[in-house]
N, C-alpha and C positions, 0 to 999 in steps of 0.2 A: 676356269671351270665349269661347267652349269649355274645358272642363275638357280637350279630346284633344291632343294635338301638333298634328294638322294642321286647315288649315280646308279648307272649300268653295274651288274655284278653285287649291287650289296642286296646286303639281306636286310629281310623284314617279319616280322611274327603278327600276325593277327590276331585279333580276341576269339576268343574260340564260343565267346557267349553267341556269338553274329553266326545267322546262317552264312557261313562263306559260299557255300553250294548257288546262292542265289546268283554268285560274280561268275560265276563258271556255265560253260553249256551243261546243256542237259547229260549229256554223253559224260560229262567230269564232273558232276557236282557230287558223286558220294566220292569221288578221289579227292578234291576239295577237304570236304568235312574232316574225312579220316584224317588226310594231311595235317592239318590246324589243328583239330583236337588231342593230337599228339602231343603238340607243341613245337613243330618243326617248324623251320624258317622258310621263306619261299625268297625270290633270286628277281630285283629289281633290272624289267628287261627291256628294251629300247622303247620310247614313247612315240608306235608311229603315228597314233590317233593323236593329234596334237588338239581333239576339241576336247578328249578325256583332261588334258588340264584345268580347263575351262568350268567341268563340272568337278572338279575336284576328286578323283580317277586316276591312278595308276596300274598300267599293265607288270603284272607279276605273273614268274613261273616256279614250275619246282620240275622234277623228272622221278617217273617211278624207277623205281629197279628191277626191271622184267626184261633179262636179257634174255635172248641177243636184241631185239626189237625193245628198246624202251620208249614206254608213254609220256610226253611233255605234256604238261599240263599248263594250262593259261586261265588267269583269270585277270577280268577288270572291276579290282577292289575298292572300296571308297578309304578314302584317305586317312576318314577318323578310325578306321578298323583297325588300324595299325599302331600296335601295342610294344613295340622296341624296334629299336634300326640297329644296324652296326655296315659299317664297311669288309669284306672279304676277309677274312683269316689272314693272318701276318705268316708267311711258308717258317717262321722261326720258331711261330707257334703250331706248326701243323706235324712239326718233324715226329714228333712221340704217337702219333695217330697213325702214322704213314706206314707200307707194308715194312719189315725189317731190310728187305734185298733194298731198298730206294734211298737209306736213310744217309750214308755214306755220301751219296752227292746228295742228298738235298743238305747237309752242311756245308758242304765245297759249293755247292748254290750262294747258300747264306753269304758264305766270307766272299765271295766274285761280286755280288749286289752291295754290300756293304763297302767294297772297296772302290765301287763307283757312285755310292751314298743313293743306291734304288731304293726304296722302299718297293717289293715282294711282297704281294698276295696272290692266296691261292683260291680259286673256284673251279667247276666242273665237278669230276666223280670225286675225288679226292674232299672239298666240301663238304658232297652232298654226304659221303658217307659220315666223316666228321659231326655232324650235326644230327643228320638221323638214326645213328648207328647202325641204319640198312648194309648191305654188300652192294658194292656201286663196283669196284675195282675189280680188274682180272690182269692178268701176264699182259695182256694187248694195251691195259689203259696206260692214257698218257698224261702228266702232270699239265694242269692250264694255268698260269703264271697271269696275274694283271702286275707290269711291272712299272710300277709310276715314277717316272723321271724329273726330275726338279731345272736339271743344268741339263740346255740343249746341245753343249760339247761331249756330252758322254757318251753319245748314240753310238757314234763310230766305233770308239774303240769296246765298247760294252759288246755291240753287235757281231763286232770279228771273234772276239773272245768266244764269245756266245754258239756263231757257227763251229768250232772246234775243238767244243767241252768235249773232254774224254770220257764222259759217261756215259751210261750205257742205257743202264736202269734210271729213271725210265724216261720216256721220250720229251723232250719238253717243248708244250706248246705253249699259246696264248698271245697277248698280247702288251704294246707298249705305250701305257695313258701320258700324252702330252698335255703340258701345264692348263695348254689351251681347253682340254674337255674333251679331245679328239683321240680316237684310238686307233692302232693297224695293228694288221697280226704281223709281232717281230720276224719270221721269218719273211714273210712280204719286205718289211721295210730293208731289211740285211740285204735283200737280192737288189733293191733297187737302188739303193746305197752303192752297193758296190759295183753299177753300171757308168756311175760319177755321170750321168748325164741326165737328161729333163725326164721326169718319168712323174706317172701318177700311182696314187695308192690308194686302194678303197681303206674310207675310213669311216668310226663311225663315233656317234657323239650320245650322247642321253636322246636327244628325240630325230636325228638325222643318220642317213649312210649318204655318202657320195664321191665321190673321186677329186683327188686333192695332191698338188702337187708337193713332191715328197719336200721340198724347200720350205713350202709353208709349215709344213706338218713340224720339221724341225724346229724350227725358228719359231712355234707356235707362235707364228702371225694371223692365226684365221681364229677366233673365236667359238667357240663353238657352242647352239643352244639347247 
């Protein structure tokens, strides 16, 4: 996994005594202040600017629930402004907060992932709604999952079952996270593995994005930065 303390999709809370507006653009400064003053978490983004690591800063973001066109607010925050940090909420812990018509499907998903020894976490709209109490979900919302796989043998069987899930609400989106630290959209990985041929997938790590061969991703022999 990443050599850094934080990973993509992690949640962090910033010190409300600090003027976090200084970490955002002038146009988004008040959004940032309001968000942090309300005690809401921010999400660790991909660290595209490697110089920030040397200056002890980190790229964070959150999305305002201003449908239909939601505003993404980005910050380059000092790490010493972080007062709390957690991994994304577990799928099993999120069910009681999910829409009622999602819950049967989510319980079935939990059982599926437990069978394959997968740690399933939630990010995106459901997570934002849980931690802020604001309205993010609607009838068209997807469920964004981060699926942490420890055993490479589980990839093919898990993806085969996910592609034929008999669940209609919600649509399942998200990523497969390899022990190497690279993450790939699960639908893209499933399509690539079905071809049983040499194929590259678009993968993201803590600080990089690149095309990597499926075999390298599956066997976790490319260490992420």
